[in-house]
MIDOSE-1310 file (N, C-alpha, C; in nm, 2 decimals, decimal comma, always signed):
residues 171
mkty	+0,08/-0,12/+0,00/+0,00/+0,00/+0,00/+0,09/+0,12/+0,00; +0,04/+0,23/-0,07/+0,12/+0,35/-0,08/+0,02/+0,47/-0,08; +0,07/+0,58/-0,03/+0,00/+0,71/-0,05/+0,08/+0,80/-0,13; +0,01/+0,88/-0,20/+0,07/+0,98/-0,29/+0,01/+1,12/-0,27
kkvf	+0,09/+1,22/-0,28/+0,04/+1,36/-0,28/+0,10/+1,43/-0,41; +0,04/+1,53/-0,44/+0,09/+1,62/-0,55/+0,09/+1,54/-0,69; -0,01/+1,46/-0,71/-0,03/+1,39/-0,83/-0,11/+1,47/-0,94; -0,21/+1,54/-0,89/-0,30/+1,61/-0,98/-0,26/+1,74/-1,02
nkeq	-0,29/+1,77/-1,15/-0,26/+1,91/-1,19/-0,38/+2,00/-1,16; -0,37/+2,12/-1,19/-0,48/+2,22/-1,16/-0,61/+2,18/-1,23; -0,61/+2,14/-1,36/-0,73/+2,11/-1,43/-0,80/+1,98/-1,37; -0,72/+1,89/-1,33/-0,78/+1,77/-1,26/-0,84/+1,80/-1,13
kefl	-0,78/+1,89/-1,05/-0,83/+1,93/-0,92/-0,97/+2,00/-0,95; -0,97/+2,09/-1,05/-1,09/+2,17/-1,08/-1,20/+2,07/-1,12; -1,17/+1,97/-1,20/-1,27/+1,87/-1,23/-1,32/+1,80/-1,11; -1,23/+1,75/-1,02/-1,28/+1,68/-0,90/-1,36/+1,77/-0,81
dsif	-1,33/+1,90/-0,80/-1,41/+1,99/-0,72/-1,55/+2,01/-0,79; -1,55/+2,01/-0,92/-1,68/+2,04/-0,99/-1,78/+1,93/-0,97; -1,74/+1,81/-0,93/-1,84/+1,70/-0,91/-1,94/+1,74/-0,80; -1,90/+1,83/-0,71/-1,99/+1,87/-0,60/-2,06/+2,00/-0,62
kdek	-2,04/+2,07/-0,73/-2,09/+2,20/-0,76/-2,22/+2,19/-0,84; -2,31/+2,28/-0,81/-2,43/+2,30/-0,90/-2,52/+2,18/-0,92; -2,52/+2,09/-0,83/-2,61/+1,97/-0,83/-2,61/+1,90/-0,97; -2,49/+1,89/-1,03/-2,48/+1,83/-1,16/-2,50/+1,68/-1,16
ypfy	-2,46/+1,62/-1,05/-2,46/+1,47/-1,04/-2,54/+1,43/-0,92; -2,63/+1,33/-0,94/-2,71/+1,28/-0,83/-2,63/+1,20/-0,73; -2,66/+1,22/-0,60/-2,60/+1,14/-0,49/-2,72/+1,08/-0,42; -2,71/+0,95/-0,39/-2,82/+0,88/-0,33/-2,79/+0,84/-0,19
lsan	-2,89/+0,85/-0,10/-2,87/+0,81/+0,04/-2,86/+0,66/+0,05; -2,76/+0,61/+0,11/-2,74/+0,46/+0,13/-2,74/+0,44/+0,28; -2,81/+0,34/+0,33/-2,82/+0,31/+0,47/-2,71/+0,23/+0,52; -2,63/+0,17/+0,43/-2,52/+0,08/+0,46/-2,40/+0,10/+0,38
avrd	-2,28/+0,10/+0,45/-2,16/+0,11/+0,38/-2,10/-0,02/+0,33; -2,14/-0,13/+0,39/-2,10/-0,26/+0,35/-2,21/-0,34/+0,29; -2,19/-0,39/+0,18/-2,29/-0,46/+0,11/-2,34/-0,58/+0,19; -2,47/-0,60/+0,19/-2,54/-0,72/+0,25/-2,52/-0,72/+0,41
vddn	-2,49/-0,60/+0,46/-2,49/-0,58/+0,61/-2,58/-0,47/+0,65; -2,66/-0,49/+0,74/-2,75/-0,38/+0,79/-2,67/-0,30/+0,90; -2,59/-0,21/+0,85/-2,49/-0,15/+0,95/-2,53/+0,00/+0,99; -2,64/+0,05/+0,94/-2,68/+0,19/+0,97/-2,57/+0,29/+0,96
tfhf	-2,49/+0,28/+0,85/-2,38/+0,38/+0,83/-2,42/+0,47/+0,71; -2,52/+0,55/+0,74/-2,58/+0,63/+0,64/-2,48/+0,72/+0,57; -2,48/+0,73/+0,44/-2,39/+0,82/+0,36/-2,45/+0,84/+0,23; -2,40/+0,93/+0,15/-2,44/+0,95/+0,01/-2,34/+0,90/-0,08
vhha	-2,39/+0,84/-0,19/-2,30/+0,78/-0,29/-2,35/+0,81/-0,43; -2,25/+0,83/-0,52/-2,28/+0,83/-0,67/-2,20/+0,72/-0,73; -2,27/+0,63/-0,79/-2,20/+0,51/-0,86/-2,18/+0,55/-1,00; -2,06/+0,57/-1,04/-2,02/+0,59/-1,18/-2,01/+0,46/-1,26
irre	-1,95/+0,36/-1,19/-1,94/+0,22/-1,25/-1,98/+0,13/-1,13; -2,09/+0,06/-1,15/-2,14/-0,03/-1,05/-2,07/-0,17/-1,05; -2,05/-0,23/-0,94/-1,99/-0,36/-0,93/-2,06/-0,47/-1,01; -2,19/-0,45/-1,03/-2,27/-0,55/-1,10/-2,23/-0,55/-1,25
epnv	-2,17/-0,44/-1,30/-2,14/-0,43/-1,44/-2,00/-0,36/-1,45; -1,89/-0,44/-1,43/-1,76/-0,38/-1,44/-1,73/-0,32/-1,58; -1,66/-0,21/-1,58/-1,63/-0,13/-1,70/-1,74/-0,06/-1,77; -1,87/-0,08/-1,72/-1,98/-0,02/-1,78/-2,02/+0,10/-1,70
gnsg	-2,03/+0,22/-1,77/-2,06/+0,34/-1,71/-2,21/+0,34/-1,66; -2,23/+0,40/-1,55/-2,37/+0,41/-1,49/-2,41/+0,55/-1,48; -2,33/+0,64/-1,52/-2,37/+0,79/-1,51/-2,29/+0,87/-1,61; -2,33/+0,99/-1,63/-2,26/+1,08/-1,72/-2,12/+1,12/-1,67
lapa	-2,09/+1,09/-1,55/-1,96/+1,11/-1,49/-1,86/+1,00/-1,52; -1,91/+0,89/-1,56/-1,82/+0,77/-1,58/-1,71/+0,80/-1,68; -1,73/+0,86/-1,80/-1,62/+0,88/-1,90/-1,51/+0,97/-1,84; -1,55/+1,07/-1,77/-1,44/+1,16/-1,71/-1,37/+1,09/-1,60
lrll	-1,43/+1,01/-1,52/-1,36/+0,94/-1,42/-1,28/+0,82/-1,47; -1,32/+0,76/-1,58/-1,23/+0,67/-1,65/-1,10/+0,73/-1,70; -1,12/+0,85/-1,76/-1,00/+0,93/-1,81/-0,91/+0,97/-1,70; -0,97/+1,01/-1,59/-0,89/+1,05/-1,47/-0,81/+0,93/-1,42
lsqi	-0,87/+0,82/-1,41/-0,80/+0,70/-1,37/-0,69/+0,66/-1,46; -0,71/+0,67/-1,59/-0,61/+0,64/-1,69/-0,49/+0,74/-1,67; -0,52/+0,86/-1,65/-0,41/+0,96/-1,63/-0,33/+0,94/-1,51; -0,40/+0,91/-1,40/-0,32/+0,89/-1,27/-0,25/+0,76/-1,27
tskl	-0,31/+0,65/-1,33/-0,23/+0,53/-1,33/-0,12/+0,53/-1,42; -0,13/+0,61/-1,53/-0,02/+0,62/-1,62/+0,10/+0,70/-1,55; +0,06/+0,80/-1,48/+0,16/+0,88/-1,41/+0,23/+0,80/-1,30; +0,16/+0,71/-1,23/+0,21/+0,63/-1,12/+0,26/+0,49/-1,17
niky	+0,26/+0,47/-1,30/+0,30/+0,35/-1,36/+0,23/+0,22/-1,30; +0,10/+0,23/-1,30/+0,01/+0,13/-1,26/-0,07/+0,07/-1,38; -0,06/-0,06/-1,40/-0,14/-0,12/-1,50/-0,27/-0,18/-1,45; -0,37/-0,18/-1,53/-0,50/-0,24/-1,50/-0,58/-0,27/-1,63
ttif	-0,67/-0,36/-1,62/-0,76/-0,38/-1,74/-0,90/-0,37/-1,71; -0,94/-0,38/-1,58/-1,08/-0,38/-1,55/-1,11/-0,28/-1,43; -1,21/-0,20/-1,45/-1,26/-0,12/-1,34/-1,38/-0,19/-1,28; -1,37/-0,25/-1,16/-1,48/-0,32/-1,10/-1,58/-0,23/-1,05
rcav	-1,54/-0,12/-1,00/-1,63/-0,02/-0,93/-1,57/+0,11/-0,93; -1,65/+0,22/-0,94/-1,61/+0,35/-0,93/-1,72/+0,43/-0,86; -1,70/+0,49/-0,75/-1,80/+0,56/-0,68/-1,74/+0,68/-0,60; -1,83/+0,78/-0,58/-1,79/+0,89/-0,50/-1,88/+0,88/-0,38
nitf	-1,82/+0,88/-0,26/-1,89/+0,88/-0,13/-1,88/+1,01/-0,06; -1,99/+1,05/+0,00/-1,99/+1,16/+0,10/-2,04/+1,11/+0,23; -1,95/+1,11/+0,33/-1,99/+1,06/+0,46/-1,99/+1,18/+0,56; -2,06/+1,16/+0,67/-2,08/+1,27/+0,76/-2,12/+1,20/+0,89
yngy	-2,12/+1,28/+1,00/-2,16/+1,23/+1,13/-2,31/+1,19/+1,11; -2,34/+1,07/+1,13/-2,48/+1,02/+1,10/-2,56/+0,99/+1,22; -2,51/+1,01/+1,34/-2,59/+0,99/+1,46/-2,61/+0,85/+1,50; -2,56/+0,75/+1,42/-2,58/+0,61/+1,45/-2,45/+0,54/+1,48
qdrc	-2,35/+0,56/+1,39/-2,23/+0,48/+1,40/-2,11/+0,58/+1,39; -2,00/+0,55/+1,45/-1,88/+0,64/+1,43/-1,79/+0,59/+1,32; -1,81/+0,46/+1,27/-1,73/+0,41/+1,17/-1,81/+0,30/+1,09; -1,76/+0,27/+0,97/-1,82/+0,16/+0,90/-1,76/+0,03/+0,95
pthn	-1,83/-0,09/+0,92/-1,77/-0,22/+0,96/-1,64/-0,25/+0,89; -1,56/-0,33/+0,95/-1,44/-0,38/+0,88/-1,48/-0,46/+0,76; -1,42/-0,44/+0,65/-1,47/-0,52/+0,53/-1,36/-0,52/+0,42; -1,38/-0,60/+0,32/-1,31/-0,60/+0,19/-1,41/-0,56/+0,09
dhlf	-1,37/-0,48/-0,01/-1,47/-0,43/-0,11/-1,52/-0,54/-0,20; -1,44/-0,64/-0,23/-1,49/-0,75/-0,31/-1,44/-0,88/-0,25; -1,49/-0,99/-0,29/-1,45/-1,12/-0,24/-1,33/-1,18/-0,32; -1,30/-1,12/-0,42/-1,19/-1,16/-0,51/-1,07/-1,06/-0,50
dhrq	-0,95/-1,10/-0,55/-0,84/-1,01/-0,55/-0,87/-0,89/-0,63; -0,82/-0,78/-0,58/-0,84/-0,65/-0,65/-0,75/-0,55/-0,58; -0,73/-0,44/-0,65/-0,66/-0,32/-0,59/-0,76/-0,21/-0,57; -0,74/-0,13/-0,47/-0,83/-0,02/-0,45/-0,75/+0,11/-0,45
iliy	-0,82/+0,21/-0,51/-0,76/+0,34/-0,52/-0,86/+0,44/-0,45; -0,82/+0,50/-0,34/-0,90/+0,60/-0,27/-0,84/+0,73/-0,30; -0,92/+0,83/-0,34/-0,87/+0,96/-0,37/-0,96/+1,05/-0,27; -0,89/+1,11/-0,17/-0,96/+1,19/-0,08/-0,97/+1,33/-0,15
lnns	-1,10/+1,38/-0,14/-1,13/+1,50/-0,21/-1,14/+1,63/-0,13; -1,12/+1,61/+0,00/-1,12/+1,73/+0,09/-1,04/+1,69/+0,22; -1,01/+1,80/+0,29/-0,95/+1,78/+0,42/-1,06/+1,75/+0,52; -1,04/+1,64/+0,60/-1,15/+1,60/+0,69/-1,08/+1,51/+0,80
ngdt	-1,16/+1,49/+0,90/-1,12/+1,38/+0,99/-1,20/+1,26/+0,94; -1,18/+1,14/+0,99/-1,24/+1,02/+0,94/-1,13/+0,94/+0,87; -1,04/+0,89/+0,95/-0,92/+0,81/+0,90/-0,97/+0,68/+0,84; -0,90/+0,63/+0,74/-0,91/+0,50/+0,69/-0,81/+0,41/+0,76
vlfd	-0,86/+0,30/+0,81/-0,78/+0,21/+0,89/-0,76/+0,08/+0,82; -0,63/+0,04/+0,80/-0,59/-0,08/+0,72/-0,54/-0,19/+0,81; -0,57/-0,32/+0,77/-0,53/-0,43/+0,85/-0,43/-0,52/+0,78; -0,34/-0,58/+0,85/-0,25/-0,68/+0,80/-0,33/-0,81/+0,75
kktn	-0,29/-0,86/+0,64/-0,37/-0,97/+0,58/-0,35/-1,10/+0,67; -0,24/-1,12/+0,72/-0,21/-1,25/+0,80/-0,25/-1,24/+0,94; -0,22/-1,13/+1,01/-0,24/-1,12/+1,15/-0,38/-1,05/+1,18; -0,43/-0,98/+1,08/-0,56/-0,91/+1,10/-0,55/-0,80/+1,21
keik	-0,43/-0,75/+1,23/-0,40/-0,64/+1,32/-0,39/-0,51/+1,24; -0,43/-0,40/+1,30/-0,42/-0,27/+1,24/-0,27/-0,24/+1,21; -0,25/-0,20/+1,09/-0,11/-0,16/+1,05/-0,09/-0,02/+1,00; -0,20/+0,05/+0,96/-0,19/+0,18/+0,91/-0,32/+0,26/+0,92
rvsp	-0,30/+0,39/+0,95/-0,42/+0,48/+0,94/-0,38/+0,59/+0,85; -0,48/+0,62/+0,76/-0,45/+0,73/+0,66/-0,56/+0,84/+0,69; -0,51/+0,96/+0,71/-0,60/+1,07/+0,73/-0,63/+1,14/+0,60; -0,76/+1,17/+0,58/-0,80/+1,24/+0,45/-0,74/+1,37/+0,44
eayk	-0,68/+1,40/+0,33/-0,63/+1,53/+0,29/-0,67/+1,55/+0,14; -0,71/+1,66/+0,11/-0,75/+1,69/-0,03/-0,65/+1,64/-0,13; -0,69/+1,56/-0,23/-0,61/+1,51/-0,34/-0,51/+1,41/-0,30; -0,51/+1,36/-0,18/-0,42/+1,25/-0,14/-0,48/+1,12/-0,20
ilim	-0,39/+1,03/-0,25/-0,43/+0,90/-0,31/-0,37/+0,79/-0,22; -0,46/+0,70/-0,19/-0,42/+0,57/-0,12/-0,44/+0,46/-0,21; -0,34/+0,38/-0,24/-0,35/+0,26/-0,32/-0,32/+0,14/-0,24; -0,41/+0,04/-0,24/-0,38/-0,08/-0,16/-0,44/-0,20/-0,24
drra	-0,38/-0,32/-0,20/-0,44/-0,44/-0,25/-0,55/-0,48/-0,16; -0,62/-0,59/-0,20/-0,73/-0,64/-0,12/-0,69/-0,67/+0,02; -0,76/-0,60/+0,11/-0,73/-0,62/+0,26/-0,85/-0,56/+0,33; -0,86/-0,61/+0,46/-0,96/-0,56/+0,55/-0,93/-0,42/+0,58
hyhf	-1,04/-0,34/+0,59/-1,02/-0,19/+0,62/-1,16/-0,14/+0,67; -1,15/-0,02/+0,73/-1,27/+0,05/+0,76/-1,24/+0,20/+0,76; -1,34/+0,28/+0,77/-1,31/+0,43/+0,79/-1,41/+0,48/+0,89; -1,36/+0,58/+0,96/-1,44/+0,66/+1,06/-1,52/+0,76/+0,98
fptk	-1,63/+0,79/+1,04/-1,71/+0,90/+0,98/-1,66/+1,03/+1,05; -1,66/+1,14/+0,97/-1,61/+1,26/+1,03/-1,70/+1,31/+1,15; -1,64/+1,37/+1,24/-1,71/+1,42/+1,36/-1,77/+1,56/+1,33; -1,72/+1,63/+1,23/-1,78/+1,75/+1,18/-1,76/+1,76/+1,03
girk	-1,85/+1,83/+0,96/-1,84/+1,85/+0,82/-1,86/+1,72/+0,75; -1,80/+1,71/+0,63/-1,82/+1,59/+0,54/-1,68/+1,54/+0,50; -1,68/+1,42/+0,46/-1,56/+1,35/+0,41/-1,60/+1,30/+0,26; -1,52/+1,35/+0,16/-1,55/+1,32/+0,02/-1,44/+1,23/-0,03
vliy	-1,48/+1,11/-0,08/-1,38/+1,02/-0,13/-1,42/+0,96/-0,27; -1,33/+0,96/-0,36/-1,35/+0,89/-0,49/-1,29/+0,75/-0,48; -1,36/+0,65/-0,51/-1,31/+0,51/-0,49/-1,31/+0,44/-0,62; -1,20/+0,38/-0,66/-1,19/+0,28/-0,77/-1,15/+0,15/-0,72
tid	-1,21/+0,04/-0,77/-1,15/-0,09/-0,75/-1,12/-0,14/-0,89; -1,00/-0,20/-0,90/-0,94/-0,24/-1,03/-0,87/-0,37/-1,01; -0,84/-0,44/-1,13/-0,77/-0,56/-1,12/-0,62/-0,54/-1,11
């Protein structure tokens, strides 16, 4: 797992910021952060590419997010063939839970790219694959990228304001 800063140029940052301006893209309230678990971790989500249809765009935002992924993976020398999922999450203090359950995003091997889109509290906590012990905490900072392979993780909900994250899962 690695974190990166200073990857995005001005145009890319402006694009990422524009996702949240002028109600251009719909965000839907989800009651659960982890699939098939009734966890009361209310948040808002925009699915650009749904896990049910890898590589198939689900919104008008999908082409631009595909291009962005191509640009950043090229810059970071990361190869991939499939986008299993691409979503933008907005989390907030929800009054029910302080964090989402520990989980893996898919049951199969994959890599995950988290792009934090604002400064917030609400760390992402990563676990060792063998010992299942916490090994790293990543604090959200605008335009910071976290890349990891399949592993158990969770995130805290911010105690104030919102936490915006763009998530890709790839092969």
